[in-house]
N, C-alpha and C positions, 0 to 999 in steps of 0.2 A: 503493499499502499505505499508506503513512505517514496517509492521509484516514482511510482504515480503521480503523486503529488507534486515531486519534485518537478518531474517531467512538464508539470501540467502549470509549473510556475515559469521554467523553461520557455518555453511556447509564449507565454503570457509577455514575459521582457522582449523576446524575440520578435512579436507582433508589436509592441509598442514602439521599439525601436525604429524598425523599417516605417513605422505607418505614420507615428508621430514627430521622427528625426530626421532620416535618410529621405524619404519621401518630398517633402516640402521643402530641403533646402535647394538653395538658390547659387549650387557651383556646379561645375562642370559634370556629366555625365562619367567621364573615368573616375572623377573622385568620386563621388554619389557612389561606384560602383565597387570600389574599395574599400567604404564604410560598409557597403551592406555585404560585402564578402566576409568580410570581420566579425561582422554581426552572427553571419549564419553558420560560420566554421566557430563559433563561442556556442551556438547553440547544439553543435553537435560535439564540443567539448564536454560540455555540460553531460549532454547523454550519454557517452560513454562512462562519465562517474555514477551517472545516477543508477544502471543498469548494470555496470561491471564491473564497478570500482575502479577503473583505469585511468591513470593520468601519463604525460608522457614521461616525468619522470621513471616509469619504468620499463619502461623499453629501452633505457639507456643514452637519451638522446645528450649532446652536449648542455653543458648548465647553462651558456647563454641563451641557447634555444628556449631552453624552459623557462628563465626567466623571462624573457622577451612572453612566450603565450600567456605566463602569470601576470603579466601586467596587462597584456590584452584582457586576458578574461575580468578581470579588477575592473579596468577601463569601462568594459560594456557594463559592469554594473551600477559603478556611480554614474555613470551618461545614464542611465535608467533612471535611476535617482532624480538625477536633475532635471528628465524630460518630464517625470509624473510632477513635480515642485511646479515646473515651467507650465504645466496644463494646468495646475489648480491654481494658480496665482493669476493666470490670464482669466479665468472663470470669474475670478472672485472682482479681478479689477474692472470687467466689465458692468459686474452692478453695482460700480460705485461712480465718483466722478472723475475719478481717475484712467479714464480711458484714452489720454495721451499717451500714458506711461505704457498701454499695453501694444505699442507698434514696434518696443524696442525690445518685446520678448516672445512675440511672435513665432512660429515656428518657421518660418520662411528668412528670418534673419542671419545674414551670414556671419554678420559680427558675435553674436550671442552666441551663435552654433561655434564658433571657434572657440571663446572662455568658456563652454561647459567641455568639448575636448579638452583642452591646455589644461583646464582642473582636473577632470576625470584622469587623466592620464600622467599629470605631475603626481596627484597624490597616490597613484597606485605603484607609481615607479617607486615611491619612499616609502610605504610599506611593503611593498614586496624585497627590495634589498634590503629592508631592514633585517627581515629573518636568516641573513646572511651572519648577522652578528651573534658571537658566542653567549651562551646562557650565561645569567648572573647567580650569583652566591645570594641565596635569600635565608636568613636567619631568625629562629623561633626558642624560645626557654619558656616551658610550660609546666606549669604544676598539675601532676598526675595525682589524683586518690588513689590510697593504695600501693601506689611503688614505695617499695622499700627503702631504707635508708643506705643499704649497700650499692643501691643500684641508682643514687645520686649523680644526675650529670650523661646519664646512659643516651647517647647520640644517634639518633635514625637520619640518615641520607633520601632521601625521595630523588630520583628520579621519572620523569612519566614521558609518554608521547615521542617517543625516539624518531618512529616513522623511518626506519633504517629502509634505503631502495640503491637501487642502482647508481644513485647521483649522489648519495654519500658516502664521504671520501674515510679510509682507514684512520687518516688523521685526526679528522670529527672526532671519531668514537674513542679513537686513544685518547684526546685530549679529555673527553668526559670522564672516560677511565682513571685517568693518573688525576684529575682535579677530587673526584670523590673519595677515592684512596688517599689523599693526603689529607683528608677528613679523619683519618683514623675513624670510619663508626664502627659502633658496635653493630648497627645492622644495617642492610641496605635494601631499601621499597622499591621497585618497578610496577608503577600504578599503569600499567595495559599498554595498547599500541607498540610494540617495540618493533615491527618490521612489516613493511608494504611489501610483498611478493614471496616467492616460494624457498623455502631454505636454501634449495641447489643451488640456487642461483645469489643469496647473501651471505654463505655460509664463511667464505671469507670474513667477512666486516664483522656478523656476527658473533664471530670466534671471539672477538676482542674482549668481548663482556663479560667471559668467564675467568679476565684477570683482574675483574672487582675483587675485592677484598675487605672482609666486614670479619668483627670476632663472634659473632653468631650466625651469619649466614645473609644469604640475599632472597627475597621473597618477594613473588610477584603474583599480579590478577592479571589474565586477560581482558582486553580492550576489544571494539565492536571490530577494529581492523586485525586479530588475529583471526575472528570468524571469517574474513574473506578471503583470506590466503592460509588454506592449509591449516587451521587452529591445531587437529591432532599433531602433526608434524613438526609444528614449531612446540608444543609444549612437550613432547618426546626429546626433540633435540638439546632443547633448553635445561630440560629436567637432568638430560646426563652430563650436562654442563656445571650443574652446581646451582641454576637457579629452582628454588619450589615453587612452584605455583599452588595456589590455596584457592581451588574454587569450590566453593559451597563448602566447606570444611574449615578445620582452627588447628592451631599446632601449639603445644605448651613449650616455652621458651626455656631453657635451662641454662646454668652456667656448669661451667667445668666440675663442678664439686654434685652435679645433682640439685643445685638450689633452684626452684620455681620464682623465675623474674614475671614474666607477662603471658597473657593468650594474644595469640595472634589468630584473627580469622579474616578469609578474604570472600568474593564473590565473582562468579562469571560474570560476561556481558549478557546485556540482554537480550545482543543479537542472535547468540547463540540458539534459541528457539530454531531460524531458520536452517541449521544444518541439524537438526534433533536433538539439541541439548537439554540440560535441564532449565528451566529459567531460573534466573539468581534469587537464593533464598537466603537471606540474613539469618533468619531463625535456625536453619537447617547449620549455617555454616558456624554460630556459635552454640550449637545444643551442647558443645560438651565441656566447656570454658569452665575453669574453677572462679567463682564468683568473690573469691577473697583477695584477686590479682586484678592489677590496671588490664585494660583488654585494647588492644589495637588494632583496627579494624580498614579491610584495603577493599576501593570499592573503583574502578577506573571512573564511572560517573558521578559526580558528587550527592545527587539526589537521595541517593540510597543511605545517605548519615543519618538523614531523618528514620528511617525502619531498625538502624540501630543504635540509636540514643538513649535508650535502655541500659544498653548493657555496654558500650564501647566508650571507653574513656577518651579515643584520639581515630579520627578516620582518615585516611591521606587517600585522596583522589587526583584524577587530570582530567582530559578529555576535552575539557572547556577551550584551551589555546588563550587562555585571558579573554576571550571575546574578539580577540583582532586589535579592536580600536575602541576608545572612546563613542558612546551612543551607541556602536551595533554589539557592546557588551550586553544591553540591557535588553536584546535582543536573544542576544544566547539563553541570559538567564534566564528570562522565560523558559525556559527548554529543563531550566537546573535548579528549579525552584528559587532563583535569585542568588546561587553559587555559583562565583565566574571564575574568580581568583584570589588566594591569601587565604586568610586564618578567619573563621567565624566560628562561633559558640553555639551552641543548639543542646538548650538545658546545660546538664551538665558535662556533653561532651564538646571538646573540640574538631574540628574541622578544618584542613589543611588541603586547599585545591592549586594544583601547580599549575602553572601557564604554561608546561611541555617544554620541555629540555631541547629537542632539536626543530629540524623542519618538516613540516605535515604538509607531502608535495600536492593534497586536494586544496589546500587551503592557505599557500604560503603568503602570509600578511602580517605584520605588525606595527601596531602606530602605539608610541607611550605605555609597548605592552614586552617588554623583552622575555626573551625564552630566561628560565631557572632551574636551579639546581637548590631544593630544600633544606637547610640543615637544621634538623630538629632536636634539641636538649631537653632530656625530661628531668626534672627534680620533684621530690617530694611534698607532696600539700600539708 
């Protein structure tokens, strides 16, 4: 159903741009044809992702070509929004005494069209190129109920939404690994969407993740992108490399002497139902936890923190990519119960939503929204 909705939106965007932007333009036929072709190509680009989760990055195309296509894609979206705003503005102005201003907003006005195009391309290029910047470290210190004094200063490092694909370089991944290891974490969390592609195509890069080091291990949950690309193959491969997945189950963390430290629980992503997996079930995941210990809950999607608030001390998630940019993050928040990036508190539960650690080739866009690595230090309450 989501694919059909996405395609309907795609058709609507394409129709509006061709009918209300390209057609009325007072430019030469060749220039209008070029713009029309770009709009139509973006229609096919969006269609390929809606139904097949395919992006140019997965083909191994050169980085420059990928960035150009991403800038074109986002330019089309911003241009669509400007066209809709112009239509509404003209309609409103015609109902007032300000009718003389209408001529500057009409669809056939070449200067207005050029301003709209320059703005759309400019902000899109800025946002897309920002995704090439390395992740920043974000630090949190949280007071956790039931945490024992012996575990004061327990350090968790979270990475999320790596989206490793054919465009990702080994240097990019090694840089993340080295930075995480430099924090000397007690535990590492990967909150889903590790790779976009098949294990056989990306193994030489994802093997680098097995160099991550922490005192008590590396734990992960699946994201929606694991469901698009050989879920079972990825989990089998990553588990063999020492990354332990908590898919609707829990794990009791103990120190070297067998002393119990905390509960870990995690759920699979809801997209799993399309490949026959059980739906995410926080209650099942945390059925066997010890209530005298703090519980860390892992969920790719932040909204599930509400299902865990009765038993979780801390929920770690990702998925939202920080909402991409201001204002747009409001729309992303609607789909995630208002939880988009950073630290939240739901009753007695803390929730940290990662902005994502690397580039998602399906939505490579960031403005005032850097990629992040979360370093969380726990202290007893």
